[in-house]
mmJSON file of the N, C-alpha and C atoms, coordinates in Angstrom:
{"data_MODEL":{"atom_site":{
"group_PDB":["ATOM","ATOM","ATOM","ATOM","ATOM","ATOM","ATOM","ATOM","ATOM","ATOM","ATOM","ATOM","ATOM","ATOM","ATOM","ATOM","ATOM","ATOM","ATOM","ATOM","ATOM","ATOM","ATOM","ATOM","ATOM","ATOM","ATOM","ATOM","ATOM","ATOM","ATOM","ATOM","ATOM","ATOM","ATOM","ATOM","ATOM","ATOM","ATOM","ATOM","ATOM","ATOM","ATOM","ATOM","ATOM","ATOM","ATOM","ATOM","ATOM","ATOM","ATOM","ATOM","ATOM","ATOM","ATOM","ATOM","ATOM","ATOM","ATOM","ATOM","ATOM","ATOM","ATOM","ATOM","ATOM","ATOM","ATOM","ATOM","ATOM","ATOM","ATOM","ATOM","ATOM","ATOM","ATOM","ATOM","ATOM","ATOM","ATOM","ATOM","ATOM","ATOM","ATOM","ATOM","ATOM","ATOM","ATOM","ATOM","ATOM","ATOM","ATOM","ATOM","ATOM","ATOM","ATOM","ATOM","ATOM","ATOM","ATOM","ATOM","ATOM","ATOM","ATOM","ATOM","ATOM","ATOM","ATOM","ATOM","ATOM","ATOM","ATOM","ATOM","ATOM","ATOM","ATOM","ATOM","ATOM","ATOM","ATOM","ATOM","ATOM","ATOM","ATOM","ATOM","ATOM","ATOM","ATOM","ATOM","ATOM","ATOM","ATOM","ATOM","ATOM","ATOM","ATOM","ATOM","ATOM","ATOM","ATOM","ATOM","ATOM","ATOM","ATOM","ATOM","ATOM","ATOM","ATOM","ATOM","ATOM","ATOM","ATOM","ATOM","ATOM","ATOM","ATOM","ATOM","ATOM","ATOM","ATOM","ATOM","ATOM","ATOM","ATOM","ATOM","ATOM","ATOM","ATOM","ATOM","ATOM","ATOM","ATOM","ATOM","ATOM","ATOM","ATOM","ATOM","ATOM","ATOM","ATOM","ATOM","ATOM","ATOM","ATOM","ATOM","ATOM","ATOM","ATOM","ATOM","ATOM","ATOM","ATOM","ATOM","ATOM","ATOM","ATOM","ATOM","ATOM","ATOM","ATOM","ATOM","ATOM","ATOM","ATOM","ATOM","ATOM","ATOM","ATOM","ATOM","ATOM","ATOM","ATOM","ATOM","ATOM","ATOM","ATOM","ATOM","ATOM","ATOM","ATOM","ATOM","ATOM","ATOM","ATOM","ATOM","ATOM","ATOM","ATOM","ATOM","ATOM","ATOM","ATOM"],
"id":[1,2,3,4,5,6,7,8,9,10,11,12,13,14,15,16,17,18,19,20,21,22,23,24,25,26,27,28,29,30,31,32,33,34,35,36,37,38,39,40,41,42,43,44,45,46,47,48,49,50,51,52,53,54,55,56,57,58,59,60,61,62,63,64,65,66,67,68,69,70,71,72,73,74,75,76,77,78,79,80,81,82,83,84,85,86,87,88,89,90,91,92,93,94,95,96,97,98,99,100,101,102,103,104,105,106,107,108,109,110,111,112,113,114,115,116,117,118,119,120,121,122,123,124,125,126,127,128,129,130,131,132,133,134,135,136,137,138,139,140,141,142,143,144,145,146,147,148,149,150,151,152,153,154,155,156,157,158,159,160,161,162,163,164,165,166,167,168,169,170,171,172,173,174,175,176,177,178,179,180,181,182,183,184,185,186,187,188,189,190,191,192,193,194,195,196,197,198,199,200,201,202,203,204,205,206,207,208,209,210,211,212,213,214,215,216,217,218,219,220,221,222,223,224,225,226,227,228,229,230,231],
"type_symbol":["N","C","C","N","C","C","N","C","C","N","C","C","N","C","C","N","C","C","N","C","C","N","C","C","N","C","C","N","C","C","N","C","C","N","C","C","N","C","C","N","C","C","N","C","C","N","C","C","N","C","C","N","C","C","N","C","C","N","C","C","N","C","C","N","C","C","N","C","C","N","C","C","N","C","C","N","C","C","N","C","C","N","C","C","N","C","C","N","C","C","N","C","C","N","C","C","N","C","C","N","C","C","N","C","C","N","C","C","N","C","C","N","C","C","N","C","C","N","C","C","N","C","C","N","C","C","N","C","C","N","C","C","N","C","C","N","C","C","N","C","C","N","C","C","N","C","C","N","C","C","N","C","C","N","C","C","N","C","C","N","C","C","N","C","C","N","C","C","N","C","C","N","C","C","N","C","C","N","C","C","N","C","C","N","C","C","N","C","C","N","C","C","N","C","C","N","C","C","N","C","C","N","C","C","N","C","C","N","C","C","N","C","C","N","C","C","N","C","C","N","C","C","N","C","C","N","C","C","N","C","C"],
"label_atom_id":["N","CA","C","N","CA","C","N","CA","C","N","CA","C","N","CA","C","N","CA","C","N","CA","C","N","CA","C","N","CA","C","N","CA","C","N","CA","C","N","CA","C","N","CA","C","N","CA","C","N","CA","C","N","CA","C","N","CA","C","N","CA","C","N","CA","C","N","CA","C","N","CA","C","N","CA","C","N","CA","C","N","CA","C","N","CA","C","N","CA","C","N","CA","C","N","CA","C","N","CA","C","N","CA","C","N","CA","C","N","CA","C","N","CA","C","N","CA","C","N","CA","C","N","CA","C","N","CA","C","N","CA","C","N","CA","C","N","CA","C","N","CA","C","N","CA","C","N","CA","C","N","CA","C","N","CA","C","N","CA","C","N","CA","C","N","CA","C","N","CA","C","N","CA","C","N","CA","C","N","CA","C","N","CA","C","N","CA","C","N","CA","C","N","CA","C","N","CA","C","N","CA","C","N","CA","C","N","CA","C","N","CA","C","N","CA","C","N","CA","C","N","CA","C","N","CA","C","N","CA","C","N","CA","C","N","CA","C","N","CA","C","N","CA","C","N","CA","C","N","CA","C","N","CA","C","N","CA","C","N","CA","C","N","CA","C","N","CA","C"],
"label_alt_id":[null,null,null,null,null,null,null,null,null,null,null,null,null,null,null,null,null,null,null,null,null,null,null,null,null,null,null,null,null,null,null,null,null,null,null,null,null,null,null,null,null,null,null,null,null,null,null,null,null,null,null,null,null,null,null,null,null,null,null,null,null,null,null,null,null,null,null,null,null,null,null,null,null,null,null,null,null,null,null,null,null,null,null,null,null,null,null,null,null,null,null,null,null,null,null,null,null,null,null,null,null,null,null,null,null,null,null,null,null,null,null,null,null,null,null,null,null,null,null,null,null,null,null,null,null,null,null,null,null,null,null,null,null,null,null,null,null,null,null,null,null,null,null,null,null,null,null,null,null,null,null,null,null,null,null,null,null,null,null,null,null,null,null,null,null,null,null,null,null,null,null,null,null,null,null,null,null,null,null,null,null,null,null,null,null,null,null,null,null,null,null,null,null,null,null,null,null,null,null,null,null,null,null,null,null,null,null,null,null,null,null,null,null,null,null,null,null,null,null,null,null,null,null,null,null,null,null,null,null,null,null],
"label_comp_id":["UNK","UNK","UNK","UNK","UNK","UNK","UNK","UNK","UNK","UNK","UNK","UNK","UNK","UNK","UNK","UNK","UNK","UNK","UNK","UNK","UNK","UNK","UNK","UNK","UNK","UNK","UNK","UNK","UNK","UNK","UNK","UNK","UNK","UNK","UNK","UNK","UNK","UNK","UNK","UNK","UNK","UNK","UNK","UNK","UNK","UNK","UNK","UNK","UNK","UNK","UNK","UNK","UNK","UNK","UNK","UNK","UNK","UNK","UNK","UNK","UNK","UNK","UNK","UNK","UNK","UNK","UNK","UNK","UNK","UNK","UNK","UNK","UNK","UNK","UNK","UNK","UNK","UNK","UNK","UNK","UNK","UNK","UNK","UNK","UNK","UNK","UNK","UNK","UNK","UNK","UNK","UNK","UNK","UNK","UNK","UNK","UNK","UNK","UNK","UNK","UNK","UNK","UNK","UNK","UNK","UNK","UNK","UNK","UNK","UNK","UNK","UNK","UNK","UNK","UNK","UNK","UNK","UNK","UNK","UNK","UNK","UNK","UNK","UNK","UNK","UNK","UNK","UNK","UNK","UNK","UNK","UNK","UNK","UNK","UNK","UNK","UNK","UNK","UNK","UNK","UNK","UNK","UNK","UNK","UNK","UNK","UNK","UNK","UNK","UNK","UNK","UNK","UNK","UNK","UNK","UNK","UNK","UNK","UNK","UNK","UNK","UNK","UNK","UNK","UNK","UNK","UNK","UNK","UNK","UNK","UNK","UNK","UNK","UNK","UNK","UNK","UNK","UNK","UNK","UNK","UNK","UNK","UNK","UNK","UNK","UNK","UNK","UNK","UNK","UNK","UNK","UNK","UNK","UNK","UNK","UNK","UNK","UNK","UNK","UNK","UNK","UNK","UNK","UNK","UNK","UNK","UNK","UNK","UNK","UNK","UNK","UNK","UNK","UNK","UNK","UNK","UNK","UNK","UNK","UNK","UNK","UNK","UNK","UNK","UNK","UNK","UNK","UNK","UNK","UNK","UNK"],
"label_asym_id":["A","A","A","A","A","A","A","A","A","A","A","A","A","A","A","A","A","A","A","A","A","A","A","A","A","A","A","A","A","A","A","A","A","A","A","A","A","A","A","A","A","A","A","A","A","A","A","A","A","A","A","A","A","A","A","A","A","A","A","A","A","A","A","A","A","A","A","A","A","A","A","A","A","A","A","A","A","A","A","A","A","A","A","A","A","A","A","A","A","A","A","A","A","A","A","A","A","A","A","A","A","A","A","A","A","A","A","A","A","A","A","A","A","A","A","A","A","A","A","A","A","A","A","A","A","A","A","A","A","A","A","A","A","A","A","A","A","A","A","A","A","A","A","A","A","A","A","A","A","A","A","A","A","A","A","A","A","A","A","A","A","A","A","A","A","A","A","A","A","A","A","A","A","A","A","A","A","A","A","A","A","A","A","A","A","A","A","A","A","A","A","A","A","A","A","A","A","A","A","A","A","A","A","A","A","A","A","A","A","A","A","A","A","A","A","A","A","A","A","A","A","A","A","A","A","A","A","A","A","A","A"],
"label_entity_id":["1","1","1","1","1","1","1","1","1","1","1","1","1","1","1","1","1","1","1","1","1","1","1","1","1","1","1","1","1","1","1","1","1","1","1","1","1","1","1","1","1","1","1","1","1","1","1","1","1","1","1","1","1","1","1","1","1","1","1","1","1","1","1","1","1","1","1","1","1","1","1","1","1","1","1","1","1","1","1","1","1","1","1","1","1","1","1","1","1","1","1","1","1","1","1","1","1","1","1","1","1","1","1","1","1","1","1","1","1","1","1","1","1","1","1","1","1","1","1","1","1","1","1","1","1","1","1","1","1","1","1","1","1","1","1","1","1","1","1","1","1","1","1","1","1","1","1","1","1","1","1","1","1","1","1","1","1","1","1","1","1","1","1","1","1","1","1","1","1","1","1","1","1","1","1","1","1","1","1","1","1","1","1","1","1","1","1","1","1","1","1","1","1","1","1","1","1","1","1","1","1","1","1","1","1","1","1","1","1","1","1","1","1","1","1","1","1","1","1","1","1","1","1","1","1","1","1","1","1","1","1"],
"label_seq_id":[1,1,1,2,2,2,3,3,3,4,4,4,5,5,5,6,6,6,7,7,7,8,8,8,9,9,9,10,10,10,11,11,11,12,12,12,13,13,13,14,14,14,15,15,15,16,16,16,17,17,17,18,18,18,19,19,19,20,20,20,21,21,21,22,22,22,23,23,23,24,24,24,25,25,25,26,26,26,27,27,27,28,28,28,29,29,29,30,30,30,31,31,31,32,32,32,33,33,33,34,34,34,35,35,35,36,36,36,37,37,37,38,38,38,39,39,39,40,40,40,41,41,41,42,42,42,43,43,43,44,44,44,45,45,45,46,46,46,47,47,47,48,48,48,49,49,49,50,50,50,51,51,51,52,52,52,53,53,53,54,54,54,55,55,55,56,56,56,57,57,57,58,58,58,59,59,59,60,60,60,61,61,61,62,62,62,63,63,63,64,64,64,65,65,65,66,66,66,67,67,67,68,68,68,69,69,69,70,70,70,71,71,71,72,72,72,73,73,73,74,74,74,75,75,75,76,76,76,77,77,77],
"pdbx_PDB_ins_code":[null,null,null,null,null,null,null,null,null,null,null,null,null,null,null,null,null,null,null,null,null,null,null,null,null,null,null,null,null,null,null,null,null,null,null,null,null,null,null,null,null,null,null,null,null,null,null,null,null,null,null,null,null,null,null,null,null,null,null,null,null,null,null,null,null,null,null,null,null,null,null,null,null,null,null,null,null,null,null,null,null,null,null,null,null,null,null,null,null,null,null,null,null,null,null,null,null,null,null,null,null,null,null,null,null,null,null,null,null,null,null,null,null,null,null,null,null,null,null,null,null,null,null,null,null,null,null,null,null,null,null,null,null,null,null,null,null,null,null,null,null,null,null,null,null,null,null,null,null,null,null,null,null,null,null,null,null,null,null,null,null,null,null,null,null,null,null,null,null,null,null,null,null,null,null,null,null,null,null,null,null,null,null,null,null,null,null,null,null,null,null,null,null,null,null,null,null,null,null,null,null,null,null,null,null,null,null,null,null,null,null,null,null,null,null,null,null,null,null,null,null,null,null,null,null,null,null,null,null,null,null],
"Cartn_x":[-4.045,-5.741,-5.408,-6.361,-6.271,-8.039,-7.536,-9.062,-8.735,-10.195,-10.188,-10.546,-11.103,-10.988,-12.611,-13.347,-14.974,-14.98,-13.773,-13.979,-13.916,-14.291,-14.081,-13.056,-13.065,-11.954,-12.069,-11.145,-10.57,-8.695,-9.454,-8.28,-7.888,-6.711,-6.18,-6.699,-6.816,-6.793,-7.455,-8.883,-9.74,-8.835,-7.841,-6.936,-5.872,-5.461,-4.658,-4.744,-6.427,-6.848,-7.774,-8.062,-7.922,-7.139,-6.103,-5.067,-4.114,-4.617,-4.317,-5.288,-6.361,-7.055,-7.046,-6.227,-5.38,-4.884,-3.673,-2.487,-2.958,-3.968,-4.159,-3.267,-3.683,-3.005,-2.978,-2.452,-2.03,-2.256,-2.42,-2.403,-4.533,-4.892,-6.203,-6.874,-6.411,-6.341,-6.554,-4.689,-4.704,-6.07,-6.541,-7.579,-8.869,-8.704,-10.225,-10.329,-8.886,-9.182,-8.956,-8.216,-8.241,-9.476,-10.105,-11.554,-13.193,-12.799,-13.651,-13.394,-12.698,-12.19,-12.646,-13.185,-14.162,-12.541,-13.724,-13.113,-11.917,-12.419,-12.212,-10.861,-10.732,-9.195,-8.377,-8.915,-7.78,-7.659,-7.904,-7.983,-6.628,-6.299,-6.135,-4.615,-4.475,-3.148,-2.273,-3.1,-3.058,-2.257,-2.356,-1.932,-0.778,-0.601,0.419,1.676,1.594,2.591,2.65,2.027,2.051,3.51,2.811,4.291,5.404,5.369,6.578,7.548,6.816,7.184,8.48,9.484,11.068,11.766,11.094,12.054,11.804,10.417,10.366,11.258,10.919,11.304,12.478,13.786,14.262,14.749,14.896,15.101,16.02,15.783,16.664,17.922,19.082,20.092,20.215,19.487,19.197,18.222,17.421,16.598,16.958,16.208,16.419,15.795,16.801,16.082,15.317,14.097,13.344,13.824,13.719,14.107,13.61,13.87,13.377,13.018,11.751,11.041,12.17,12.705,13.569,14.667,14.905,15.751,14.957,13.889,13.292,13.324,13.633,14.096,14.978,15.922,17.372,17.111,16.164,16.439,14.95,15.388,14.199,13.111,11.702,10.753,10.684],
"Cartn_y":[2.685,4.184,4.58,4.942,6.02,6.313,8.137,8.533,9.145,8.849,8.767,10.753,11.137,12.337,12.648,11.302,11.911,11.958,11.671,11.62,10.035,9.14,7.505,7.228,6.362,6.025,4.385,4.058,2.668,1.757,0.907,0.259,-1.004,-1.384,-2.547,-3.242,-4.187,-4.416,-3.465,-3.085,-2.125,-1.344,-0.383,0.894,0.33,-0.533,-1.032,-1.539,-2.113,-1.932,-0.971,0.198,1.413,2.143,1.774,2.513,1.696,0.119,0.004,0.402,0.239,0.404,2.368,3.316,4.633,4.978,3.546,3.518,3.142,2.234,1.749,0.608,0.694,-0.768,-1.754,-2.693,-4.218,-3.902,-2.802,-2.683,-3.06,-1.957,-2.2,-3.702,-4.226,-5.968,-6.658,-6.182,-6.941,-6.685,-5.756,-5.07,-5.726,-5.801,-6.31,-8.082,-8.211,-9.824,-10.442,-9.302,-9.667,-9.175,-8.708,-7.883,-9.262,-9.885,-11.394,-12.58,-12.34,-12.857,-12.194,-12.947,-12.469,-11.348,-10.5,-9.287,-9.959,-11.222,-11.632,-12.153,-13.16,-13.222,-12.789,-11.403,-10.18,-10.061,-9.387,-8.877,-10.04,-11.084,-11.777,-11.999,-12.064,-11.543,-10.857,-9.195,-8.092,-8.484,-8.674,-9.065,-9.794,-10.557,-11.736,-11.133,-10.3,-9.159,-7.765,-7.58,-6.788,-7.038,-8.173,-9.143,-8.982,-9.28,-9.99,-8.434,-7.607,-6.782,-5.828,-6.412,-5.566,-6.803,-8.004,-9.003,-8.536,-8.726,-8.668,-7.374,-6.015,-5.34,-5.034,-4.439,-3.828,-2.299,-1.597,-0.353,0.583,1.38,1.939,2.43,2.235,3.292,4.169,5.112,6.628,7.259,5.965,6.539,7.384,8.203,8.94,7.547,7.784,7.041,7.978,7.091,7.561,8.063,9.049,9.421,9.136,8.037,7.57,8.047,8.242,8.962,9.441,8.809,9.262,10.553,10.7,11.295,12.626,13.075,13.519,15.037,15.036,16.295,17.272,16.71,16.86,17.803,17.751,18.266,19.485,19.988,21.17,20.82,21.431,20.821,20.897],
"Cartn_z":[3.441,3.339,2.229,1.581,0.656,0.645,0.24,0.147,-1.794,-2.103,-3.143,-3.857,-4.883,-5.404,-5.046,-4.526,-4.108,-3.009,-2.073,-0.544,0.121,-0.83,-0.247,0.588,1.752,2.46,1.805,1.229,0.611,1.488,2.245,2.701,1.892,2.794,1.804,0.407,-0.258,-1.248,-2.21,-1.292,-2.016,-2.749,-2.084,-1.906,-3.226,-3.432,-4.106,-5.45,-5.584,-6.718,-7.432,-6.543,-7.027,-7.516,-6.585,-7.243,-8.767,-9.206,-10.049,-11.113,-11.033,-11.871,-12.668,-11.888,-12.272,-13.01,-12.671,-13.536,-14.864,-15.262,-16.446,-17.111,-18.231,-19.092,-18.003,-18.438,-17.862,-15.927,-15.824,-14.177,-13.98,-15.233,-15.08,-14.996,-16.122,-16.253,-14.868,-14.278,-12.575,-12.241,-11.928,-11.221,-11.273,-12.524,-13.12,-12.59,-13.009,-12.677,-11.026,-10.23,-8.958,-8.261,-9.173,-8.22,-8.634,-9.199,-9.436,-7.879,-7.164,-5.838,-4.401,-4.064,-2.588,-1.923,-1.271,-0.442,0.643,1.163,2.587,2.241,0.897,0.468,-0.57,-1.051,-1.181,-0.23,0.502,1.997,2.464,2.47,3.342,2.616,1.437,0.383,0.208,0.621,1.206,2.388,3.781,4.229,4.511,4.133,3.706,3.128,2.195,1.075,2.588,3.433,4.153,5.298,5.564,6.658,5.935,4.99,4.509,3.69,3.238,1.739,2.571,3.274,3.744,3.19,3.248,1.672,0.674,0.052,-1.382,-1.795,-1.347,-1.747,-0.434,-1.075,0.184,-0.134,1.333,1.268,0.373,-0.252,-0.883,0.097,-0.509,-0.032,0.61,-0.212,0.276,0.939,1.57,2.182,3.43,4.032,5.218,6.285,7.254,8.297,9.519,10.152,10.887,12.334,12.869,14.39,15.548,15.924,17.242,18.228,19.047,19.73,20.744,21.084,22.336,21.816,20.581,20.117,19.575,18.925,18.756,18.567,20.083,20.51,20.347,20.306,19.551,18.912,17.769,16.701,16.066,15.05,15.439,14.323,15.096,14.371,12.442],
"occupancy":[1.0,1.0,1.0,1.0,1.0,1.0,1.0,1.0,1.0,1.0,1.0,1.0,1.0,1.0,1.0,1.0,1.0,1.0,1.0,1.0,1.0,1.0,1.0,1.0,1.0,1.0,1.0,1.0,1.0,1.0,1.0,1.0,1.0,1.0,1.0,1.0,1.0,1.0,1.0,1.0,1.0,1.0,1.0,1.0,1.0,1.0,1.0,1.0,1.0,1.0,1.0,1.0,1.0,1.0,1.0,1.0,1.0,1.0,1.0,1.0,1.0,1.0,1.0,1.0,1.0,1.0,1.0,1.0,1.0,1.0,1.0,1.0,1.0,1.0,1.0,1.0,1.0,1.0,1.0,1.0,1.0,1.0,1.0,1.0,1.0,1.0,1.0,1.0,1.0,1.0,1.0,1.0,1.0,1.0,1.0,1.0,1.0,1.0,1.0,1.0,1.0,1.0,1.0,1.0,1.0,1.0,1.0,1.0,1.0,1.0,1.0,1.0,1.0,1.0,1.0,1.0,1.0,1.0,1.0,1.0,1.0,1.0,1.0,1.0,1.0,1.0,1.0,1.0,1.0,1.0,1.0,1.0,1.0,1.0,1.0,1.0,1.0,1.0,1.0,1.0,1.0,1.0,1.0,1.0,1.0,1.0,1.0,1.0,1.0,1.0,1.0,1.0,1.0,1.0,1.0,1.0,1.0,1.0,1.0,1.0,1.0,1.0,1.0,1.0,1.0,1.0,1.0,1.0,1.0,1.0,1.0,1.0,1.0,1.0,1.0,1.0,1.0,1.0,1.0,1.0,1.0,1.0,1.0,1.0,1.0,1.0,1.0,1.0,1.0,1.0,1.0,1.0,1.0,1.0,1.0,1.0,1.0,1.0,1.0,1.0,1.0,1.0,1.0,1.0,1.0,1.0,1.0,1.0,1.0,1.0,1.0,1.0,1.0,1.0,1.0,1.0,1.0,1.0,1.0,1.0,1.0,1.0,1.0,1.0,1.0,1.0,1.0,1.0,1.0,1.0,1.0],
"B_iso_or_equiv":[0.0,0.0,0.0,0.0,0.0,0.0,0.0,0.0,0.0,0.0,0.0,0.0,0.0,0.0,0.0,0.0,0.0,0.0,0.0,0.0,0.0,0.0,0.0,0.0,0.0,0.0,0.0,0.0,0.0,0.0,0.0,0.0,0.0,0.0,0.0,0.0,0.0,0.0,0.0,0.0,0.0,0.0,0.0,0.0,0.0,0.0,0.0,0.0,0.0,0.0,0.0,0.0,0.0,0.0,0.0,0.0,0.0,0.0,0.0,0.0,0.0,0.0,0.0,0.0,0.0,0.0,0.0,0.0,0.0,0.0,0.0,0.0,0.0,0.0,0.0,0.0,0.0,0.0,0.0,0.0,0.0,0.0,0.0,0.0,0.0,0.0,0.0,0.0,0.0,0.0,0.0,0.0,0.0,0.0,0.0,0.0,0.0,0.0,0.0,0.0,0.0,0.0,0.0,0.0,0.0,0.0,0.0,0.0,0.0,0.0,0.0,0.0,0.0,0.0,0.0,0.0,0.0,0.0,0.0,0.0,0.0,0.0,0.0,0.0,0.0,0.0,0.0,0.0,0.0,0.0,0.0,0.0,0.0,0.0,0.0,0.0,0.0,0.0,0.0,0.0,0.0,0.0,0.0,0.0,0.0,0.0,0.0,0.0,0.0,0.0,0.0,0.0,0.0,0.0,0.0,0.0,0.0,0.0,0.0,0.0,0.0,0.0,0.0,0.0,0.0,0.0,0.0,0.0,0.0,0.0,0.0,0.0,0.0,0.0,0.0,0.0,0.0,0.0,0.0,0.0,0.0,0.0,0.0,0.0,0.0,0.0,0.0,0.0,0.0,0.0,0.0,0.0,0.0,0.0,0.0,0.0,0.0,0.0,0.0,0.0,0.0,0.0,0.0,0.0,0.0,0.0,0.0,0.0,0.0,0.0,0.0,0.0,0.0,0.0,0.0,0.0,0.0,0.0,0.0,0.0,0.0,0.0,0.0,0.0,0.0,0.0,0.0,0.0,0.0,0.0,0.0],
"pdbx_formal_charge":[null,null,null,null,null,null,null,null,null,null,null,null,null,null,null,null,null,null,null,null,null,null,null,null,null,null,null,null,null,null,null,null,null,null,null,null,null,null,null,null,null,null,null,null,null,null,null,null,null,null,null,null,null,null,null,null,null,null,null,null,null,null,null,null,null,null,null,null,null,null,null,null,null,null,null,null,null,null,null,null,null,null,null,null,null,null,null,null,null,null,null,null,null,null,null,null,null,null,null,null,null,null,null,null,null,null,null,null,null,null,null,null,null,null,null,null,null,null,null,null,null,null,null,null,null,null,null,null,null,null,null,null,null,null,null,null,null,null,null,null,null,null,null,null,null,null,null,null,null,null,null,null,null,null,null,null,null,null,null,null,null,null,null,null,null,null,null,null,null,null,null,null,null,null,null,null,null,null,null,null,null,null,null,null,null,null,null,null,null,null,null,null,null,null,null,null,null,null,null,null,null,null,null,null,null,null,null,null,null,null,null,null,null,null,null,null,null,null,null,null,null,null,null,null,null,null,null,null,null,null,null],
"auth_seq_id":[1,1,1,2,2,2,3,3,3,4,4,4,5,5,5,6,6,6,7,7,7,8,8,8,9,9,9,10,10,10,11,11,11,12,12,12,13,13,13,14,14,14,15,15,15,16,16,16,17,17,17,18,18,18,19,19,19,20,20,20,21,21,21,22,22,22,23,23,23,24,24,24,25,25,25,26,26,26,27,27,27,28,28,28,29,29,29,30,30,30,31,31,31,32,32,32,33,33,33,34,34,34,35,35,35,36,36,36,37,37,37,38,38,38,39,39,39,40,40,40,41,41,41,42,42,42,43,43,43,44,44,44,45,45,45,46,46,46,47,47,47,48,48,48,49,49,49,50,50,50,51,51,51,52,52,52,53,53,53,54,54,54,55,55,55,56,56,56,57,57,57,58,58,58,59,59,59,60,60,60,61,61,61,62,62,62,63,63,63,64,64,64,65,65,65,66,66,66,67,67,67,68,68,68,69,69,69,70,70,70,71,71,71,72,72,72,73,73,73,74,74,74,75,75,75,76,76,76,77,77,77],
"auth_comp_id":["UNK","UNK","UNK","UNK","UNK","UNK","UNK","UNK","UNK","UNK","UNK","UNK","UNK","UNK","UNK","UNK","UNK","UNK","UNK","UNK","UNK","UNK","UNK","UNK","UNK","UNK","UNK","UNK","UNK","UNK","UNK","UNK","UNK","UNK","UNK","UNK","UNK","UNK","UNK","UNK","UNK","UNK","UNK","UNK","UNK","UNK","UNK","UNK","UNK","UNK","UNK","UNK","UNK","UNK","UNK","UNK","UNK","UNK","UNK","UNK","UNK","UNK","UNK","UNK","UNK","UNK","UNK","UNK","UNK","UNK","UNK","UNK","UNK","UNK","UNK","UNK","UNK","UNK","UNK","UNK","UNK","UNK","UNK","UNK","UNK","UNK","UNK","UNK","UNK","UNK","UNK","UNK","UNK","UNK","UNK","UNK","UNK","UNK","UNK","UNK","UNK","UNK","UNK","UNK","UNK","UNK","UNK","UNK","UNK","UNK","UNK","UNK","UNK","UNK","UNK","UNK","UNK","UNK","UNK","UNK","UNK","UNK","UNK","UNK","UNK","UNK","UNK","UNK","UNK","UNK","UNK","UNK","UNK","UNK","UNK","UNK","UNK","UNK","UNK","UNK","UNK","UNK","UNK","UNK","UNK","UNK","UNK","UNK","UNK","UNK","UNK","UNK","UNK","UNK","UNK","UNK","UNK","UNK","UNK","UNK","UNK","UNK","UNK","UNK","UNK","UNK","UNK","UNK","UNK","UNK","UNK","UNK","UNK","UNK","UNK","UNK","UNK","UNK","UNK","UNK","UNK","UNK","UNK","UNK","UNK","UNK","UNK","UNK","UNK","UNK","UNK","UNK","UNK","UNK","UNK","UNK","UNK","UNK","UNK","UNK","UNK","UNK","UNK","UNK","UNK","UNK","UNK","UNK","UNK","UNK","UNK","UNK","UNK","UNK","UNK","UNK","UNK","UNK","UNK","UNK","UNK","UNK","UNK","UNK","UNK","UNK","UNK","UNK","UNK","UNK","UNK"],
"auth_asym_id":["A","A","A","A","A","A","A","A","A","A","A","A","A","A","A","A","A","A","A","A","A","A","A","A","A","A","A","A","A","A","A","A","A","A","A","A","A","A","A","A","A","A","A","A","A","A","A","A","A","A","A","A","A","A","A","A","A","A","A","A","A","A","A","A","A","A","A","A","A","A","A","A","A","A","A","A","A","A","A","A","A","A","A","A","A","A","A","A","A","A","A","A","A","A","A","A","A","A","A","A","A","A","A","A","A","A","A","A","A","A","A","A","A","A","A","A","A","A","A","A","A","A","A","A","A","A","A","A","A","A","A","A","A","A","A","A","A","A","A","A","A","A","A","A","A","A","A","A","A","A","A","A","A","A","A","A","A","A","A","A","A","A","A","A","A","A","A","A","A","A","A","A","A","A","A","A","A","A","A","A","A","A","A","A","A","A","A","A","A","A","A","A","A","A","A","A","A","A","A","A","A","A","A","A","A","A","A","A","A","A","A","A","A","A","A","A","A","A","A","A","A","A","A","A","A","A","A","A","A","A","A"],
"auth_atom_id":["N","CA","C","N","CA","C","N","CA","C","N","CA","C","N","CA","C","N","CA","C","N","CA","C","N","CA","C","N","CA","C","N","CA","C","N","CA","C","N","CA","C","N","CA","C","N","CA","C","N","CA","C","N","CA","C","N","CA","C","N","CA","C","N","CA","C","N","CA","C","N","CA","C","N","CA","C","N","CA","C","N","CA","C","N","CA","C","N","CA","C","N","CA","C","N","CA","C","N","CA","C","N","CA","C","N","CA","C","N","CA","C","N","CA","C","N","CA","C","N","CA","C","N","CA","C","N","CA","C","N","CA","C","N","CA","C","N","CA","C","N","CA","C","N","CA","C","N","CA","C","N","CA","C","N","CA","C","N","CA","C","N","CA","C","N","CA","C","N","CA","C","N","CA","C","N","CA","C","N","CA","C","N","CA","C","N","CA","C","N","CA","C","N","CA","C","N","CA","C","N","CA","C","N","CA","C","N","CA","C","N","CA","C","N","CA","C","N","CA","C","N","CA","C","N","CA","C","N","CA","C","N","CA","C","N","CA","C","N","CA","C","N","CA","C","N","CA","C","N","CA","C","N","CA","C","N","CA","C","N","CA","C","N","CA","C","N","CA","C"],
"pdbx_PDB_model_num":[1,1,1,1,1,1,1,1,1,1,1,1,1,1,1,1,1,1,1,1,1,1,1,1,1,1,1,1,1,1,1,1,1,1,1,1,1,1,1,1,1,1,1,1,1,1,1,1,1,1,1,1,1,1,1,1,1,1,1,1,1,1,1,1,1,1,1,1,1,1,1,1,1,1,1,1,1,1,1,1,1,1,1,1,1,1,1,1,1,1,1,1,1,1,1,1,1,1,1,1,1,1,1,1,1,1,1,1,1,1,1,1,1,1,1,1,1,1,1,1,1,1,1,1,1,1,1,1,1,1,1,1,1,1,1,1,1,1,1,1,1,1,1,1,1,1,1,1,1,1,1,1,1,1,1,1,1,1,1,1,1,1,1,1,1,1,1,1,1,1,1,1,1,1,1,1,1,1,1,1,1,1,1,1,1,1,1,1,1,1,1,1,1,1,1,1,1,1,1,1,1,1,1,1,1,1,1,1,1,1,1,1,1,1,1,1,1,1,1,1,1,1,1,1,1,1,1,1,1,1,1]
}}}
């Protein structure tokens, strides 16, 4: 999800293409080309990538782990 400066809330492929347009350069061209496909198809591709993203992009070694809910009470807020 992404909230634009104008207050619009964008989801899934619309949010990705908005970010790509803001990045400029080749990303802007990619957003323009991707925008020619129907939203249902774009969102379907988005969903597939979302399901396999952990296999495509490894978690950085230095990333902080999330504390499980049952252990959160042991830490200061």
